[in-house]
N, C-alpha and C positions, 0 to 999 in steps of 0.2 A: 310849342306844346306837343308832346307825342300824343298818339291816340291812346285811349283807355287800355286796349288790349296790349298794344306795344309796350306801354309803360309797366304793365303787370309782368310781362314776360322779361323786361329788362331787369326787373327785381328778381325774378324766380330763377333765371338762368344760372347765376353764380351758385345759388343754393343747389339746384338740381345737379350741376357739374360736381360740386363737392360731394354730393350724396353718391354719385357715381364713382369717383375716385376713391371714396373711402371703402368700397366693396371690393376694389381691385387688390389682389394679393400678389406680392413680389414672386417672380419665378425663381429667383436666385435664393440659394440657401444661405442662412445667416452664417457670418464668418466668425462667430464667437463660440467658445465652449464654456458653458456655465458649470461651475463646480458644485455639485450638490451635496447636501448634508453638512454644510459648513455654517457657522454661526452668522456670518455675513455673506451676502451674495457676492460672487467673484467673477472677474473677468481675467483671463489668462493671457499673459504677455506672450507675443509670438516668438518662436525659437529664432535665435540669431538676429533679432532686431529689437529695437525699442518699442515701447508702447505709446502710439500716437493718438492724440485727442484733438478733435476740432471743436471749437467754441462757436456757436451760432447765437447771437445776442440780438435782441430787440428786433424781431421780425416784423412784429405788428401786423400779422394777417387779419383780414376782415374789415379794414378801414373803408369807409365810403363805398360800401358795396352797391349802393343804388346809383353810382356814377360809372362812367367808363374808367375813370382814374383808378379807382380802388381795385378792381380785379386785375388790372394791368400791373399795378405795383406788386401784387401777390405773384404774378407770373415772373416779374423781374426779380423777385426775392428767391424763387425757385432756381432761376438761372444762376444767381450768385452762389447759392449752395452746391449746385451741380458742378459749377467750375471749380470751387474749393475742393470738393470731393474727388473730382477727376485728377487734379493736380496732386493731392495729399493722400488720398486713400487711407484715412485714419482707421484706428481699431475701434474707436468710440466717438460718438458725437454728444456734446452736451448742449442742451437748449437752455440758455442762461436767463430765461425769464423774458416777459413781454412777447410770448409767442404769438398772442393775438391782442387785438385792441378791442376788448369786450364791450367798451363803452360806445363803440360804433357798430356793434353787431345787434341787429334787431330780430334775431331768431333765438329761440331757446336753446337750440343745440349748437352751441359755439364749437362743439368738438368736431363739426364738419370742417371748420377753418383750422382747427388744431391738426386734424389728420391730414390737411393738405400741407401744413408747414413741415410735418416730420416725414412726409413722403419721400424726399430725396435720399434721406438715410435708409428708410424702410425699403425702398425699392432696389437698393444696392446690398441688402442684407447686412447693413452696418448697424450694430447695437447703438442704443442711445439712452440718455438719461436727461431728466429736465428738473428745473426749479421754477417756482412761480415768481412773476414780477408784479408790479403794481397795476398793470393794465389788464392782467389775464382773467380776472373775474369782476372788473369794475362794473358799476351799474350803467345801464344805457343812458347816454345823454341825447336828448332830442336836439337835432341840428337846427340852428336858428334859420337856416334857409328853407326849412320845411314850412315856416310860417309866413313866407313872403313869396311873390311870384318867382318861379312857376309853382310853388307850394309843395305840399307833402307829395311824395311819390304815390302813384295809384295802387296802394295795397288794398286788395278787396277781401275783407274778412266776412266770413258767413254770419247770418243773423243768429243762428245757433249752431253749437259745435257738437251736438249729441249724435249726429250721424256723419260727421265730416272728419276725415282723417288727415287732412293737410293744413291744420291750423297753426302749425309752427311759425309760419310766415307772420302771423299776427301777434306773437308773443314778444314781450319786451322785458321779460323777467331775467333774462340771462342764464348762465350756467355756472354754478358754483365750483370752487376748488375741488371738492370731494369728487363731484361728478366728471369734471375734466380729468382728474387724475385716474378715476375708475375706468373711463373710456380709454385712456391712453394705455393703461396697463393690460388691456385685453389684446394688445399687439404682442406677437412673440418676441420682438426685438427690444421691447422696452425693459430697462432696468430701473425705471422710477418707481417710487413707493410712497405710500401715505406718510408713514412715520407714526410714532406713538399717538394713540388717541388723546392722551392727556395734554398734548401740545396743540390740539385743534383750537381755533380755526387755522393756525399755520398747518400746512400739510406736507410739503416736500422736505422732510427732514429724515435723512437716511445716510448709509454708508456703503460704498463698494470697495471691495478688495481687489487690487491689481495683484495677480498671483504670479509666481515664478513659472516659467515655461517647463522646467524639468522637476519641479517640486510643488504641485498645485497648493498644498495647505500653507506654503511659505508665503507671506505677504512681501511684495516689493514696495507697495505704497497703499495708503488708505485715502480714498476720495470721500470727503464730507459734503453733503448738500444740505443747505439750510434755506427755509422760506423766510425772506426778509420783509414780508408783509405788503401792505398796499392793496388797493381795490376794496375788498370787503372787511379789512381791519387795519390798524394803524401800521405805519412804515417803520418796523423795529424788529429786532431779534430780541425775543423776550427773555426774562430771567429763567423761566422754565426751560427754554431752548439752550441757554447757557449751561444750566445744570444737567440737561440731557447729554449734551456734548461732553461735559466733564466726566460724567459716569460711563458714557460709551467708550471714551478714550482710555479711561482707567481699565475697563474690561478688556478691550481688544488690543491695547497698546500700552500696557502699564509702565514699561521702563523707557517709553519714547523712543525705542530703537528703530521703529519703522517710520519713514517720512510720511507726512500728511499734507494734503493739498485740499483747500477749502473753496467751495463755490456757492455764491448767493447773487441776488440780483442788484439790490440798492446798496451803494457803498457805505460803510461806516464813517462816522466822524473823523477816524483816523486818516482817511483819504484826503480830508481838507488840510490836514497837518503836513502831509508830504507833497501836496500838489505843486507842480512847477508854477512860479509866479508869471513867467512870460514864456520864452522859448524853452523847450525841453533840453536840459543839459545834464551831463553825467553827475551822479551816478544813475539818474532816471534815463529810461530808454523809451522811445515812442516817436510818433510823427505828427500827431495833432493834439493841441491843447487849446481848443477853441471856446471853451465855457468853464464856469465854475463848477465845483463838485456839488451835486445835489444829494446830500446825505440823508441817512435815516433821520427820524424825528428825534430820537433819543438813543444814547449809547448805555446799555444795560449790563455791560460787563464782558461781552464776547471777546473784545479786543485785548482787554487785560489777560484773559485766559490764553488766548492764541499766542500773544507775544511772549508769554512766559513758558510756552511749550517749545523746547528746542526741536522737536520733531516737525513742527509746522514750517513749511517752506515758503507757501505763497497762498494768497486769497485772490480769487478772480470774480469781477462783478461786471455788470453791464450798465443799463439806465441812462448813463450820459452818452449821447450819441457822438459828441464832439470831442471825445477823449479817448485815447488809445495807448497811454503810457504805462509803464511799470516803474515804480519807485521803491526804494528800500524803506522799511520801517522797523527799527530795532534789528532783530535778527531774521526777519521775514520780508517778503516782497508783497507789495500791494499793487495789483494789475487790474487794468480795464481789458475787456475784450475789444473787438472792433465792431461797430455798427455793421450788421449784415443785411438787415432788411431794407427794402425800399419804402415800406410803411414807416410812420413816425417822422419826426422832424428832421431837418438838416439835409443838405445836398452834398456832404462829403462823399468821396468814393467808398463804395462798400467792399467789405472783406471779412476775414475771420481770424481769430487768434488760434494758433496751433501750439499744442504742448507735446513734447516727447519725453517720456520717462525712460531713462537707461538703467539697467540693473547693477552692473559690476564694472567699476564703482558706480553708485547711484549718482545720477545727475538729472536736472530738470532743465530742459532747453526750450526756449519759446521763441516765435516769430509770428509775423502777420502775413497772411496770404490774401492778396487782393483779388477781386473779381477778374481783372485782366491777366491774372497769373503771376504778377510781380510779387516779390518777397522783400520785406524790410523789417526793421526793428528787432533784430535777433539779439538774444540775451540768455545767459546762463543764469538761471534763478537759484541754483543750489550752491553757487560759489559763495565764498565768505564775504561778509559785507565789511 
């Protein structure tokens, strides 16, 4: 058993460390140019090259912060992201949900862990966007081991908080989606957005336009982000979200001329339909197929909409750590990212899915970059099925 004071500092050090890094600003200039005055927020494709996106899925920062294991896993996750960014140098990073494990975070300001998770992209001046997963604002779950030897960690809460400014360590209420998103959007490099108020409590519903390098108003592709629920509300994409997508697509891409790529966290039931039974074989492409698809609770129409839009090329999800395949579904592709974080379940090697959008002619190329630098599972997602 640790001494009382030592135990307290063991709890507080990760929080103090996170508070420190959240105040550090990157010295490097952001490498994106935002096009102002347009209907949708835009990122411009670099001249003479494709537009490259790195997907970081299921980082699960903040797990078991009261142990030595938890903070070590967060540092390992940072190493994975740094390795991927070093090898790929993407133009945009997408955090594909479960950035944090809120049900393990015993402080109100979970944004401290969120800030740590986005720091590899931020420190390099790489813009990023995020969607929510089922763990990002989940309610705190009291660990069973706290109620048996050696017992609950020695967190010393004051008798009164009227004149005490450090009581966040004693809060177990968590941080909601709106506050997490609000805190992230304060960073200059974040392209994340709340989305329409009528869709709340789902929050991360928005569109980014990838623009032509020589003609910024001209879209090369639209990137759609959807909140697939979990945590504080059911795991689904609601009818209202489906209708929002329909109206937004009709507004900005009425003739379906511009390719569309979609990102959310929890796979739809369509993933169960196309999932490989055993080994991953063509036309599917991937390297691990170690668990069953854990789909949304109900399908409310989003897949019917997307499957009937000729402009939709692919959907990307996280959630299942033991799956990294892409499989065709009607005229589009259903893809998993690769488990990036050392938090969360599973001991499969970590990595990240990479996408590259090429303009003329349009193509969508994808592969997986591993922590050790290896590349595998290359696939052209814009080819005819």
